[in-house]
C-alpha positions in Angstrom: 259.5 41.3 24.5 261.0 37.9 23.4 260.0 36.8 19.9 258.3 33.8 19.3 260.9 31.4 17.7 258.5 30.9 14.5 259.0 34.2 13.8 262.8 34.1 13.5 264.8 34.2 10.2 266.8 30.9 9.6 269.9 33.1 9.9 268.7 34.1 13.4 267.7 30.6 14.2 271.0 29.1 13.3 273.1 31.6 15.5 270.3 30.8 18.4 270.4 26.9 18.1 274.5 27.1 17.7 274.6 29.0 21.1 272.3 27.0 23.0 270.0 29.9 23.3 267.2 27.9 21.4 266.8 24.1 21.0 265.6 22.9 17.2 262.9 21.2 18.9 261.6 24.7 20.6 261.9 26.1 17.2 260.0 23.2 15.4 257.2 23.0 17.8 256.6 27.0 17.6 256.3 26.6 13.7 254.0 23.5 14.4 251.8 25.7 16.8 251.6 28.3 14.0 250.6 26.0 11.1 247.9 24.8 13.2 246.5 28.1 14.2 246.8 29.5 10.8 246.9 26.9 8.2 243.2 26.3 7.8 242.8 29.3 5.9 245.5 29.4 3.9 246.3 25.5 3.1 249.9 25.9 2.4 250.7 22.0 3.0 249.9 18.9 0.9 251.8 16.7 3.6 252.8 17.6 7.1 255.0 15.4 9.4 255.1 16.3 12.5 256.0 13.8 14.3 259.3 13.1 11.8 260.0 16.8 12.2 260.3 16.8 15.9 262.0 13.6 15.9 264.7 15.2 13.7 264.7 18.3 15.6 265.6 16.1 18.7 268.3 14.3 16.9 269.7 17.8 16.0 269.7 18.7 19.4 271.3 15.5 20.8 274.1 16.0 17.8 274.9 19.8 19.3 274.9 18.7 22.9 277.2 15.8 22.3 279.6 18.4 20.6 279.6 17.1 16.9 279.9 18.9 13.9 277.0 20.7 12.7 275.9 22.2 9.5 274.5 25.7 7.9 270.8 24.7 8.3 271.4 22.7 11.8 268.1 22.3 13.5 266.5 25.0 10.9 262.9 23.9 9.5 262.1 23.7 5.7 259.3 23.4 3.2 259.5 21.3 0.1 257.4 21.9 -3.0 255.4 18.8 -3.4 257.4 17.9 -6.9 260.4 17.3 -5.1 260.9 13.5 -4.2 261.2 12.7 -0.5 262.1 8.7 0.7 260.1 9.4 3.7 256.8 11.3 2.7 254.8 11.1 -0.2 255.5 13.4 -3.6 252.2 13.7 -5.4 252.9 16.6 -7.7 249.8 18.4 -7.2 247.6 16.0 -9.0 245.1 13.0 -8.1 247.1 11.0 -10.9 249.7 10.7 -8.5 247.9 10.3 -5.1 249.9 8.6 -2.7 253.0 8.3 -4.7 255.9 7.5 -2.5 259.7 7.7 -4.1 262.3 5.4 -3.0 265.1 8.1 -2.9 265.5 11.8 -1.9 265.9 14.2 -4.3 269.7 15.3 -4.5 268.7 19.0 -2.8 267.0 16.7 -0.3 270.2 14.9 0.7 272.1 18.2 0.9 269.7 19.9 3.1 269.7 17.0 5.4 273.5 17.0 5.3 273.1 20.8 6.2 271.3 19.6 9.1 267.9 21.3 8.2 264.3 19.7 9.4 262.4 18.4 6.7 258.7 19.8 7.7 256.5 18.4 5.0 255.6 19.3 1.3 253.9 22.4 0.1 251.0 22.7 -2.3 252.0 23.0 -5.7 249.7 23.8 -9.0 248.8 20.6 -11.2 252.1 19.1 -12.2 253.9 22.5 -11.4 251.8 24.2 -14.3 248.8 26.6 -14.7 245.9 25.2 -12.9 245.5 26.1 -9.2 245.1 23.9 -6.4 243.9 25.0 -2.7 246.2 27.4 -1.2 245.5 31.0 -0.2 247.3 34.3 0.1 248.2 34.5 3.6 248.0 38.2 3.5 244.1 37.7 2.6 242.7 34.7 1.7 240.5 36.0 -0.7 243.5 36.4 -3.0 245.8 34.0 -5.0 249.6 33.2 -3.7 250.5 32.5 -7.0 251.9 29.3 -8.9 253.5 26.8 -9.3 255.4 27.1 -6.0 252.0 28.5 -4.0 252.3 26.5 -1.1 256.1 27.2 -0.4 255.5 31.0 -0.9 252.5 31.2 1.5 254.2 28.8 4.1 257.2 31.4 4.4 255.0 34.7 4.3 252.6 32.6 6.9 255.9 32.1 9.4 255.2 28.3 9.1 258.7 27.7 8.0 261.5 30.3 7.7 262.9 28.8 4.4 261.1 26.7 1.4 262.1 25.6 -1.9 260.2 25.7 -5.0 260.8 25.6 -8.9 260.8 28.1 -11.7 260.1 27.0 -15.2 258.6 30.6 -16.3 257.5 33.0 -13.2 256.9 30.1 -10.3 259.1 31.4 -7.6 259.5 35.1 -8.4 255.6 35.8 -9.0 254.4 34.0 -5.4 257.2 35.5 -3.8 255.8 38.9 -5.3 252.4 38.2 -4.4 253.1 37.0 -0.8 255.5 39.5 0.1 258.6 37.4 0.9 262.2 37.2 -0.8 262.6 35.0 -3.7 265.5 33.6 -5.6 266.2 31.7 -8.4 269.7 31.6 -9.1 271.8 30.7 -12.3 270.6 27.9 -14.3 272.9 25.0 -13.7 273.6 26.1 -9.6 271.0 23.7 -8.2 270.4 20.3 -9.4 267.1 18.9 -10.4 267.9 15.1 -9.9 264.7 13.9 -8.3 262.3 16.7 -9.2 259.3 16.6 -11.5 260.7 17.3 -15.0 258.4 19.5 -16.9 261.2 21.0 -19.1 264.9 19.8 -19.0 266.0 23.5 -20.8 264.0 25.7 -18.6 263.1 24.1 -15.0 265.2 26.0 -12.8 265.4 25.5 -8.7 264.7 28.3 -6.3 263.9 29.7 -2.8 261.5 31.7 -0.5 262.8 33.3 2.6 262.1 36.5 5.0 265.3 38.1 4.1 268.4 38.5 2.0 270.7 36.3 4.4 268.6 33.7 4.0 268.6 33.6 0.6 272.3 33.3 0.4 272.2 30.9 3.3 270.0 28.4 1.5 271.4 28.6 -2.1 274.7 27.8 -0.9 273.5 24.9 0.5 271.7 23.8 -2.1 274.1 24.4 -4.9 276.2 21.8 -6.3 277.5 20.0 -9.2 275.2 16.6 -10.3 276.5 15.1 -13.1 272.7 13.4 -13.3 271.6 16.8 -14.4 271.7 18.1 -17.6 272.2 21.7 -16.9 274.4 21.4 -14.1 277.8 22.8 -14.6 280.9 21.3 -12.8 282.6 25.0 -11.8 282.8 26.3 -8.3 279.4 28.0 -7.6 279.4 32.0 -6.6 279.5 32.5 -2.9 276.3 33.9 -2.1 276.7 34.3 1.9 279.7 36.5 1.0 277.8 38.8 -1.8 274.6 39.2 0.4 276.6 41.0 3.0 279.1 42.6 0.9 279.5 46.5 0.3 279.0 47.6 -3.3 282.7 48.8 -4.1 280.7 51.4 -6.2 277.1 52.2 -7.1 275.9 49.5 -9.3 274.7 50.8 -12.9 271.2 49.6 -13.3 268.8 49.4 -16.2 265.4 49.5 -16.9 264.2 47.9 -20.1 260.8 49.1 -21.2 259.4 46.0 -22.6 256.2 46.2 -25.0 254.0 43.7 -22.5 254.7 46.7 -19.6 251.4 47.8 -20.4 249.9 44.8 -18.5 251.5 46.5 -15.3 248.7 47.6 -12.9 248.4 51.4 -12.0 249.6 51.0 -8.5 252.2 48.6 -9.4 253.6 51.1 -12.0 253.5 54.1 -9.6 255.7 51.8 -7.1 258.3 51.3 -9.5 258.6 54.8 -10.6 258.6 56.0 -7.0 262.0 53.1 -6.8 263.2 54.4 -10.0 263.0 58.2 -9.1 265.1 57.6 -5.9 267.4 55.4 -7.7 267.9 58.7 -10.4 271.0 58.5 -12.2 272.0 55.0 -11.6 269.2 53.6 -13.6 269.8 53.7 -17.4 266.1 53.9 -19.1 265.8 52.3 -22.4 263.5 50.6 -25.2 263.9 47.3 -25.5 264.4 45.9 -29.0 260.9 44.0 -30.0 262.6 41.0 -30.5 262.8 40.5 -26.8 259.6 40.6 -26.6 259.2 37.9 -28.8 261.2 35.6 -26.7 257.7 35.3 -24.5 256.6 32.9 -27.4 259.8 31.0 -27.4 259.8 30.0 -24.0 256.0 28.8 -24.5 257.2 27.0 -27.2 259.9 25.1 -25.6 258.1 24.7 -22.4 255.0 23.0 -24.0 256.9 20.7 -26.3 259.3 19.7 -23.6 256.4 18.9 -20.9 254.5 17.0 -23.8 257.9 15.1 -24.0 258.8 14.4 -20.9 255.6 13.8 -19.2 254.0 11.8 -22.2 253.6 8.5 -20.2 251.4 10.5 -17.8 249.0 12.6 -20.6 248.7 9.6 -22.7 247.3 7.6 -19.8 245.6 10.0 -17.8 244.6 12.9 -20.2 241.0 12.7 -18.9 242.2 13.4 -15.7 243.9 16.5 -16.3 242.2 19.8 -15.4 240.5 21.7 -18.1 243.5 24.5 -17.9 246.0 22.1 -18.9 244.7 19.8 -21.7 244.4 22.4 -24.4 248.2 23.2 -23.5 249.0 19.4 -23.7 247.2 19.4 -27.3 248.8 22.6 -28.5 252.3 21.3 -27.2 251.8 17.9 -29.4 251.2 19.9 -32.5 254.8 21.6 -32.0 257.0 19.9 -34.5 260.9 18.9 -33.9 261.9 21.7 -36.3 259.6 24.4 -34.7 261.3 23.3 -31.2 264.8 23.0 -32.4 264.7 27.0 -33.8 263.4 28.2 -30.5 266.4 26.2 -28.8 268.4 28.5 -31.4 266.7 31.4 -30.5 267.2 30.8 -26.7 270.7 30.7 -27.2 270.8 34.0 -28.9 269.2 35.6 -26.2 271.7 34.1 -23.5 274.4 35.7 -25.8 272.7 38.9 -25.9 272.3 39.2 -21.9 276.0 37.9 -21.9 277.2 41.1 -23.7 274.4 43.4 -22.2 275.6 42.5 -18.6 279.1 44.1 -19.4 277.6 47.5 -19.1 275.1 47.1 -16.1 275.4 45.3 -13.0 271.7 44.3 -12.7 268.3 45.2 -14.8 265.3 46.4 -12.5 261.9 45.0 -13.4 258.6 44.3 -12.2 258.1 40.7 -10.3 254.7 40.4 -11.4 251.8 42.6 -12.9 250.7 43.9 -9.3 248.8 42.7 -6.7 247.6 38.9 -6.1 244.7 38.0 -8.1 241.6 37.2 -6.6 241.4 33.3 -5.5 240.0 31.4 -8.4 241.2 33.9 -10.9 244.0 31.8 -11.7 247.9 32.2 -10.6 248.9 35.6 -12.2 250.7 36.8 -15.4 254.3 35.2 -15.4 255.4 37.4 -18.5 257.6 39.3 -16.3 259.6 36.7 -15.4 259.9 35.0 -18.6 262.7 36.3 -20.7 265.0 36.1 -17.6 264.0 32.3 -16.9 264.8 31.3 -20.7 268.1 32.8 -20.6 268.8 31.2 -17.2 269.5 34.5 -15.3 269.8 35.1 -11.3 266.6 36.6 -10.5 265.3 37.8 -6.9 262.2 39.8 -5.7 262.3 42.3 -2.8 259.2 42.6 -0.9 259.4 46.5 -1.3 255.9 47.9 -2.3 251.9 47.7 -1.1 249.1 47.8 -3.5 245.9 49.6 -3.2 244.5 46.3 -1.6 247.2 46.4 0.9 249.0 43.3 -0.7 252.4 43.1 -1.4 254.1 44.0 -4.7 257.6 42.7 -5.2 260.5 44.6 -7.2 262.6 42.5 -9.1 266.6 42.4 -10.0 268.0 40.5 -12.7 271.8 39.9 -12.7 274.6 38.4 -15.3 274.6 34.6 -15.2 276.7 32.7 -13.0 277.4 36.0 -11.0 274.4 35.7 -8.6 276.7 36.4 -5.6 277.4 40.1 -7.4 273.1 40.2 -8.0 272.8 39.5 -4.1 275.5 42.2 -3.2 273.2 44.8 -5.5 270.2 43.6 -3.8 271.8 44.7 -1.0 272.8 47.8 -1.9 269.4 48.7 -2.9 267.7 47.8 0.2 270.2 50.0 1.9 269.7 53.1 -0.6 266.3 52.9 -0.7 266.2 52.7 3.3 268.2 56.0 3.4 265.9 57.7 1.4 262.9 57.3 3.2 
C-alpha cells in the first residue's frame, strides 16, 4: 500500500522529490490535510501560512523541473517555534504582550532553511516567553496530556505528522523533554553549533537551538543545514561543525563505552520509566558503567536556575518593566526572584558553570556517552504543567550535545524517551552511538 506523503520522513521526502516521484506541492498539500484533520484537538500551530507554503512548494517544483541546483531540504516542510523571527509571518513569543509582532528580518536559521530549499509552513506554539507557563497545545498521543514545553508545538507537530521536521530551543529541557513526551527524536547539539541570531533571548549563556524529527537520519539532515558560524552570536564558534549526517549512518568501530550516573534527583523517576530504563541498561550489560555521581553535580541544578533567572530578567527587562501585570502567575514570581540575584552571585554561578564544562571534558576521555532519562516519565496531564526539566539541566548547563530516542512506552501507553549525552563538539560521534544503540536494542528483542 502506498503511504500518504505526510507520513514520510524528511530523508525519504528529499529522495522522492529529487527523483521526481513526488512533488513538493503534493507533499505540502498532504501535510496541510493532516493538519486540517487533526490540529483542532492538538493546537500545535500559532500561525499557519497555507497559501505561502504552497507558493514556496510550487517554486521548489519549478526549480527542480528547470534543472537548477537544489538544496538538502528541497521542498520539505518545516515548522518553527514561535520565538524564531520570520519576515513574512508573525512571531508572537507565546504571549499576548507580543500579539501581531511582525519582525522585519528572518532569523539566521530561517535564512539557512530557505537556502536549503525548505518550505516554512508556519510557527508552532511555545509557552509564554519560552519559559514555564503552558499554552494551548496538547499531546497528539492523547489530548488529555501535555506535550511538554517550551517547544510544545514543535514536538506535537512532528509527532502528529503535520511536518517531518520542526525547530525548537532549549534553555533547560525544552527540546529533550517534549520530544520524550510526544514520542519523537529530539536533538540539542553542542552549544555554539547553531546560531541564535533572531531568536528570543532568555539566556545568552544557556539558550540553545534544537530539532524534532521522526528518524535519526533526519536529526542529522536538519542539524547540518542549521549549523553555521555567526559572528552576531556570542556563543557561535568559528570552527568546522561536526558532520552530523556522516555520524548518523556510521558504523561504530568498536562497541561504545557508556556511563550511567546515579544522580540524587533520579528518585523523581516514575516507576514505569525506571523499569523501562533498567531494561535498556540490562540489555546493554557490561557496555554500561554504573556509578554514583558526586553531590556537586546535583548542585548544578541550582546554578542553572540562577543563571537563567538572572539573565532573563536582564535580557527581557523592558518587557518585564512595561508589562509585568500581563505576565502569567507562573512567571511573575520567577521574575521577582531573578531580580533579587546579585551580580556577585551570578558571576559565581558562571564560574561553577565553567568548572562543570571542564569536568565533563575530562569525563568523556573515558566514555563515549552518558545514558540518562529524558524526563521523569510519561507526560503529565494537561493543565498540570509541562513536566520536570531536571533530567536535562546538567547537560544543557555544560553545553553538551543531547539526543532522546523514542524507545519506551509507559503505563498509560504514552511515549518515554531515553537520553544520550556526548562530549562537546563531537555531536557526530553521539549520533553514531545513538545508531549503535538502536541497532543493538533491535537485535536484542
